[in-house]
C-alpha positions as CSV (number, residue, x, y, z in Angstrom):
1,H,263.5,28.9,-0.7
2,Y,261.0,31.8,-0.6
3,L,261.4,31.6,3.5
4,I,265.0,31.5,3.3
5,A,265.6,34.5,1.6
6,Q,263.3,35.9,3.9
7,G,265.6,34.7,6.7
8,V,263.8,31.3,7.9
9,G,266.5,28.9,9.5
10,P,267.4,27.1,12.3
11,D,265.7,28.2,15.4
12,V,263.5,31.1,13.5
13,L,259.5,31.0,14.9
14,V,257.3,31.7,12.2
15,G,254.0,32.4,12.9
16,I,251.0,30.7,11.2
17,C,247.5,31.5,11.1
18,I,245.3,30.3,8.6
19,E,241.9,28.2,8.7
20,R,242.7,24.5,8.2
21,S,243.5,23.7,4.5
22,L,245.9,22.2,1.5
23,E,247.4,25.9,2.0
24,M,247.9,25.7,5.8
25,V,250.3,22.1,5.0
26,I,252.2,24.2,2.2
27,G,253.0,26.9,5.1
28,L,254.1,24.5,7.6
29,L,255.6,22.1,5.3
30,G,257.7,25.3,3.9
31,I,258.3,26.5,7.3
32,L,259.9,22.6,7.9
33,K,261.7,22.9,5.0
34,A,263.3,26.2,5.7
35,G,265.1,24.9,8.8
36,G,262.2,27.3,10.9
37,A,260.0,26.2,13.3
38,Y,256.0,27.5,13.8
39,L,254.0,29.0,15.9
40,P,250.2,27.7,15.0
41,L,247.7,30.5,15.6
42,D,243.8,29.9,15.3
43,P,242.0,32.2,12.9
44,Q,239.4,32.2,15.4
45,Y,240.9,33.3,18.9
46,P,240.5,36.9,19.7
47,E,242.8,39.3,18.0
48,D,244.0,39.9,22.1
49,R,244.7,36.2,22.4
50,L,246.6,36.0,18.9
51,A,248.4,39.2,19.6
52,F,249.8,38.1,22.9
53,M,251.1,34.7,21.4
54,L,253.3,36.6,18.8
55,D,254.7,39.2,20.9
56,D,255.2,36.6,23.7
57,A,257.0,33.8,21.1
58,G,258.7,36.3,19.5
59,V,257.3,35.9,16.3
60,G,258.8,38.3,13.8
61,L,257.5,36.7,10.1
62,L,253.5,35.6,10.4
63,L,252.2,33.3,7.3
64,T,248.7,33.8,6.3
65,R,245.7,34.9,4.2
66,S,244.9,38.4,2.5
67,G,241.4,37.8,4.3
68,L,242.3,37.1,7.8
69,V,244.4,40.8,7.8
70,D,241.9,41.9,9.7
71,L,242.0,39.7,12.3
72,I,245.6,39.6,13.1
73,N,247.1,43.1,15.0
74,A,250.8,42.1,13.5
75,G,251.9,45.0,14.3
76,H,256.2,45.4,13.1
77,R,255.8,41.6,11.9
78,Q,256.5,41.4,7.9
79,M,253.7,38.9,6.9
80,I,252.9,36.8,4.1
81,F,250.3,36.5,2.4
82,L,249.5,32.3,0.9
83,D,247.1,33.5,-1.1
84,S,248.0,36.7,-2.7
85,D,251.5,36.8,-2.7
86,W,252.0,33.3,-4.3
87,P,253.2,34.4,-7.4
88,S,256.1,35.6,-6.3
89,I,256.5,32.6,-4.3
90,A,255.9,30.0,-6.9
91,L,259.2,31.7,-9.1
92,C,261.2,30.4,-6.1
93,P,263.2,26.9,-7.3
94,E,261.1,23.9,-7.1
95,H,264.1,21.9,-5.6
96,N,263.8,20.6,-1.9
97,P,266.3,23.3,-0.5
98,A,269.5,21.3,1.3
99,P,268.6,20.5,5.0
100,R,268.9,23.4,7.6
101,N,268.3,22.0,10.9
102,H,269.5,19.3,13.4
103,P,267.8,17.2,16.0
104,L,267.9,19.3,18.9
105,D,266.6,22.7,16.8
106,L,263.3,23.9,17.6
107,A,260.0,22.5,15.2
108,Y,257.4,24.7,16.8
109,I,255.5,26.3,19.8
110,I,252.5,25.3,21.2
111,Y,250.1,27.5,23.2
112,T,247.9,25.7,24.7
113,S,244.4,27.0,26.7
114,G,245.6,26.6,30.2
115,S,243.1,23.9,30.9
116,T,245.9,20.8,30.9
117,G,247.7,22.0,33.1
């Protein structure tokens, strides 16, 4: 519900830059349940690689942790911190939102290193 209120819906791409954790799973499920699509970003990537991926994909919203903000050049993007923003997120309704996407809607975008051809 929080992501829907931020404008996430079908074919809206949301970046998620967080270590593998329960927060990552919560973020991915939240994006998909809001009807959006996700772009996974490894916080161990160099800052310029992350910036390229965010710019190239046209990401306007980024989910991350407040401790990673120094690693990410978010530019003009809106950022949601899954740790420090959690009190606001927790105020949203707990019931599942109505389905918002269709089978042909975007679910995710993956950037590879190029080694796969």
